C-alpha positions in Angstrom: -77.2 19.9 95.1 -81.0 19.8 95.6 -82.2 17.3 97.9 -85.8 17.1 96.0 -87.0 17.1 92.5 -87.7 20.4 91.1 -90.8 21.3 89.2 -91.7 23.6 86.3 -93.5 23.8 82.8 -92.8 24.4 79.0 -94.6 28.0 79.4 -97.7 28.9 78.0 -100.5 28.8 80.8 -104.1 29.7 80.1 -105.2 33.4 79.6 -107.5 34.3 82.0 -111.2 35.8 80.1 -110.3 39.1 81.4 -106.9 39.4 79.6 -108.4 37.5 76.4 -110.9 40.1 76.2 -108.0 42.5 76.9 -106.0 41.4 74.1 -108.9 41.9 71.8 -109.7 45.1 72.9 -105.7 46.2 72.1 -105.8 45.0 69.1 -109.0 46.7 68.4 -107.7 50.0 69.4 -110.4 50.3 71.9 -108.5 50.0 75.1 -105.4 52.8 76.0 -102.2 51.0 77.1 -102.6 52.3 80.3 -105.7 50.2 81.0 -104.2 47.4 78.9 -100.7 46.8 81.4 -102.6 47.1 84.4 -104.5 44.2 83.5 -101.8 42.3 82.0 -99.9 42.9 85.5 -102.3 42.1 87.7 -102.9 38.6 85.2 -99.3 37.9 85.1 -99.4 38.4 89.3 -102.0 36.2 89.7 -100.9 33.3 87.3 -97.5 33.6 89.1 -99.2 33.5 92.4 -100.7 30.3 91.3 -97.8 28.1 90.5 -96.5 29.0 93.7 -99.3 28.6 95.5 -99.3 25.0 93.8 -95.8 24.0 95.0 -94.2 25.2 91.1 -90.3 25.6 92.1 -89.6 27.6 88.2 -92.0 29.5 87.4 -92.8 32.0 84.4 -95.6 34.5 83.7 -97.4 32.2 81.6 -96.1 33.8 78.1 -98.8 36.2 78.7 -96.6 39.0 77.4 -96.5 37.4 73.7 -99.3 39.1 72.9 -101.7 37.7 70.0 -105.4 38.6 69.6 -108.3 36.0 69.6 -110.4 34.2 71.9 -107.8 31.3 71.8 -104.3 32.0 72.2 -102.8 29.1 70.4 -99.6 30.0 68.2 -98.4 33.0 70.6 -95.0 31.1 71.5 -94.5 31.9 67.6 -96.4 34.7 66.2 -95.2 36.8 69.2 -91.7 37.3 67.1 -93.6 39.1 64.0 -93.1 42.4 65.9 -89.8 41.8 67.5 -87.7 41.0 64.5 -87.0 43.8 61.6 -87.0 42.9 57.9 -90.3 41.1 57.8 -93.2 42.1 55.3 -96.9 41.1 56.8 -98.8 39.2 54.3 -102.2 37.7 54.3 -101.1 33.8 54.2 -102.0 31.5 56.9 -99.1 28.8 57.5 -101.8 26.5 58.4 -103.7 26.6 55.1 -101.1 27.2 52.5 -101.4 25.2 49.7 -97.5 25.9 48.6 -96.0 22.1 47.7 -92.2 22.4 48.3 -90.4 19.3 47.6 -87.5 18.1 48.9 -84.4 16.2 47.2 -81.3 14.6 48.6 -79.2 16.8 50.2 -81.2 19.6 49.7 -84.5 19.7 52.7 -86.7 22.6 51.9 -90.1 22.6 54.2 -93.3 22.1 52.5 -96.6 23.7 53.4 -98.2 22.4 56.5 -101.3 21.3 54.7 -98.8 19.3 52.7 -97.5 17.3 56.1 -97.0 13.6 55.4 -98.9 12.9 58.8 -101.4 14.9 57.3 -101.8 13.3 53.7 -101.6 10.0 55.3 -105.1 10.7 57.5 -106.4 13.4 55.2 -110.0 12.4 56.3 -109.3 12.5 59.5 -107.7 16.3 59.4 -110.3 17.4 57.1 -112.8 16.4 59.2 -113.6 19.4 61.6 -115.1 16.6 64.0 -112.1 15.1 64.5 -110.7 17.7 67.1 -107.3 17.7 65.5 -107.2 21.6 64.7 -110.4 22.7 67.0 -109.8 26.2 68.2 -107.1 26.9 66.4 -107.2 30.6 64.8 -106.1 31.1 61.2 -103.5 34.2 61.3 -101.8 36.2 58.4 -97.7 35.5 58.2 -95.1 38.0 57.1 -91.9 36.9 54.8 -88.5 38.1 55.3 -87.8 40.7 52.7 -84.6 42.3 54.4 -81.9 42.3 56.8 -83.2 40.3 60.0 -82.8 42.5 62.7 -84.3 42.8 66.6 -86.5 45.7 67.2 -88.2 44.2 70.5 -86.2 45.7 73.0 -88.9 47.2 74.4 -91.4 44.0 74.8 -88.7 41.7 75.9 -88.2 44.3 78.7 -91.5 44.3 79.5 -91.8 40.2 79.7 -88.9 40.6 82.1 -90.5 43.3 84.2 -93.3 41.7 84.4 -92.2 38.5 85.8 -90.0 40.3 88.2 -92.8 42.4 89.6 -94.8 38.9 90.1 -91.8 37.0 91.4 -91.4 39.4 94.3 -94.9 39.5 95.1 -95.1 35.7 95.1 -92.0 34.9 96.4 -90.8 32.6 93.8 -87.4 30.3 93.8 -86.6 31.1 90.3 -88.1 32.0 86.6 -87.6 31.4 83.1 -89.0 33.3 79.9 -89.5 31.5 76.7 -88.1 32.6 73.3 -88.0 31.3 70.1 -85.2 29.6 68.7 -83.1 30.9 65.7 -84.5 27.6 63.9 -87.8 28.1 64.3 -88.0 31.7 63.6 -86.8 30.9 60.2 -89.5 28.8 59.1 -91.0 32.1 57.5 -90.5 32.4 54.0 -87.6 34.0 52.5 -87.2 36.7 49.9 -83.9 38.2 51.2 -81.2 36.0 51.9 -79.8 33.4 49.7 -79.4 30.4 51.2 -81.3 28.7 54.6 -78.1 28.8 56.4 -77.5 32.4 56.2 -81.2 33.0 57.2 -81.1 30.6 60.4 -77.7 32.4 61.4 -79.3 36.1 60.7 -82.3 35.0 63.1 -79.7 34.0 65.6 -78.0 37.0 65.2 -81.0 39.0 65.9 -82.7 36.7 68.9 -79.0 37.1 70.8 -80.7 40.5 72.2 -83.2 38.7 73.3 -81.9 36.0 75.0 -79.0 38.0 76.6 -81.9 40.6 78.4 -83.7 37.3 80.0 -80.5 36.0 81.0 -79.2 39.7 82.1 -82.4 39.8 84.3 -81.2 36.7 86.4 -84.0 34.5 84.5 -83.3 31.3 82.8 -83.8 31.8 78.6 -86.0 28.4 77.3 -85.6 28.6 73.5 -88.5 27.1 72.1 -87.1 24.6 69.4 -89.9 22.3 67.8 -88.1 22.6 64.4 -85.4 20.2 65.8 -88.2 17.3 65.8 -91.3 18.7 64.2 -89.8 19.7 61.0 -89.5 15.9 60.1 -92.9 15.9 59.4 -92.7 19.0 57.0 -90.4 17.6 54.9 -91.8 15.7 51.6 -90.3 13.4 50.4 -89.1 12.1 53.9 -85.6 12.8 53.5 -82.7 10.2 54.7 -81.6 10.7 58.6 -78.1 11.7 57.6 -79.6 14.5 55.7 -82.0 15.8 58.4 -79.1 15.4 61.1 -76.9 18.0 58.5 -80.0 20.3 58.6 -80.3 20.1 62.3 -76.5 20.6 62.6 -77.0 24.2 61.1 -80.0 25.1 63.9 -78.1 23.6 66.6 -74.9 25.8 65.7 -77.1 29.0 65.4 -78.3 27.8 68.9 -74.8 28.0 70.0 -73.9 31.6 68.1 -77.2 32.8 69.6 -76.4 32.1 73.1 -72.6 33.0 73.0 -71.2 34.6 76.2 -74.5 33.9 78.2 -74.3 32.0 81.2 -75.1 28.5 80.3 -76.8 27.3 83.6 -79.4 30.0 82.9 -80.2 28.5 79.6 -82.8 25.5 78.4 -83.7 23.9 75.4 -87.1 22.8 74.4 -88.0 20.2 71.5 -91.4 18.9 70.5 -92.9 17.1 67.9 -95.8 19.7 67.5 -98.5 20.7 69.3 -101.7 19.7 67.4 -104.0 16.6 68.6 -103.2 14.4 65.4 -102.0 11.2 64.9 -98.2 12.0 64.8 -97.4 9.0 63.3 -94.4 10.6 60.9 -92.8 11.6 64.0 -88.8 11.2 63.7 -87.7 9.0 66.6 -85.8 10.8 69.2 -83.2 8.4 68.7 -82.1 9.9 65.4 -81.9 13.3 66.5 -80.7 13.5 70.4 -77.0 13.4 69.5 -77.2 16.2 67.3 -79.1 17.9 69.8 -76.8 17.3 72.7 -73.8 19.3 70.7 -76.2 22.4 72.0 -74.4 24.3 74.5 -77.4 24.9 77.1 -78.0 24.2 80.4 -80.6 21.5 80.4 -82.8 19.7 77.7 -86.7 19.8 77.9 -88.4 17.4 76.0 -91.9 15.2 75.2 -91.5 12.1 77.4 -95.6 11.3 77.9 -97.4 11.6 74.9 -98.5 8.3 73.7 -96.1 8.6 70.5 -92.8 9.4 72.4 -93.5 7.9 76.5 -91.0 5.5 75.4 -88.1 7.1 74.3 -87.0 7.7 78.1 -84.5 4.5 76.6 -82.4 7.4 74.9 -80.5 7.9 77.7 -80.1 4.9 79.3 -76.8 4.5 76.9 -75.9 8.5 77.1 -74.0 10.7 79.5 -75.3 14.3 80.0 -72.8 16.8 79.1 -71.3 18.1 82.8 -73.4 20.2 84.8 -76.8 19.7 82.6 -80.3 18.8 83.7 -82.9 17.5 81.6 -86.6 18.9 81.7 -88.9 15.9 80.6 -92.3 16.2 80.0 -95.0 14.2 82.9 -97.6 15.1 81.3 -99.1 15.3 77.8 -101.0 18.4 76.3 -102.3 16.5 73.9 -104.9 14.5 75.7 -107.7 15.6 78.3 -106.9 12.6 80.7 -104.8 13.9 83.9 -102.3 11.8 84.5 -102.2 10.1 88.1 -99.5 11.4 90.3 -98.2 7.9 90.9 -97.8 7.6 87.1 -95.7 10.6 87.1 -93.7 9.6 89.8 -92.8 6.6 88.4 -91.8 8.3 85.1 -89.5 10.7 87.1 -88.0 7.7 89.2 -87.3 6.0 85.6 -85.3 9.2 84.1 -83.7 9.5 87.5 -82.5 6.1 87.3 -80.7 7.0 83.6 -79.3 10.3 84.8 -79.3 10.7 88.2 -81.8 12.5 90.6 -79.8 15.4 91.2 -80.5 16.0 87.3 -83.9 15.6 86.3 -86.2 18.3 86.7 -89.7 17.5 86.2 -92.0 19.9 83.5 -94.5 18.9 80.8 -94.5 18.1 77.4 -95.3 21.3 76.0 -97.1 24.4 76.7 -100.6 24.0 78.3 -102.4 27.2 77.4 -104.8 27.4 74.2 -104.6 23.6 74.0 -106.7 22.5 77.2 -109.2 23.6 78.8 -108.3 25.7 82.0 -109.3 23.4 84.6 -107.8 20.4 82.8 -104.4 22.2 82.2 -104.1 23.3 85.8 -105.0 19.7 87.0 -102.3 18.8 85.0 -99.5 20.7 86.3 -100.8 19.8 90.1 -100.1 16.6 89.1 -96.5 17.4 88.3 -96.3 19.0 91.7 -97.6 16.0 93.7 -95.8 13.2 91.3 -92.6 14.8 92.2 -93.6 15.2 96.0 -93.7 11.3 95.7 -90.8 10.8 93.8 -88.7 13.0 95.9 -89.8 10.8 98.9 -88.5 7.6 97.1 -85.2 9.0 95.7 -84.0 11.0 98.4 
């Protein structure tokens, strides 16, 4: 049992200008692999060193190995998988701008286009106003579709991820590390032209991604499954489904998570749930209360979730009448990625104490709502992470 509130974050951290430039050069074919990977390793070394010096206990490589070109790295958490899954055919279609409207019916949930989200329809003027900031900085990219059997072809890439982190951790003397990876349900959100059912697509993604999860845990790191599909997808179902139908849809994805993690050390797994990363109203977010019991069926070592956004900061209450599965911890987000205001360490500490009162201080690891890279200015992102560390220090003195 630890005698402190440990700290971590959700994954993405701001890329340096040098790394962004190298990513663009690589996409353009104007830099050789040796030079690129030298820059990449140096950047990872620096981002891990900075986390350690700040006092972050469970660090990562900033998702720098999840490579995407462009001056803004928003979307790398998802797009990185396009080169790691076989059975895909690239298209020019951009998921953010897609106009295809798909309607769900009772008992038959279908995800519509991002442009057809219910929140976007309610606040159409704000979403269509380039000055609103909702989609500021988001690059448009083509997306693939499933046209054949889904396989895993990312062995070299995931090996690079773990080697980058191992080298940096050894140099910085970090306590522990994690690597983020896509959840089966999130991977399955691409268009499907091969499988007969949604369940088949999700399970095929689980079978393929198991290889990535295993490579991460085999290296001694925690694998974090990024699963915004468990909450964010609610807004992408039009018309709004019944809670029961959505829970049934979620169970397919939780079963796939359990399948994808089968045989791996549970203590080296954690599941991240969020309601999406865009700076928008989020008026149609599903309440945590409606999905938490299904999510708790995931056989993971910890649950990471938004807990400080203006839409979800009140939902610490879901833990007041529930017991965590044995050996499980929570990673509440204590600073938000959706606002530029930097949370005061005292506020962070108060939030930690509130969660500690619900599940026990030994079961709380202080974290962020979501990844900070690409969503906030670098200075603000690092200041927020520092606030997590300082708040955890205050809470530690009060709780232990």
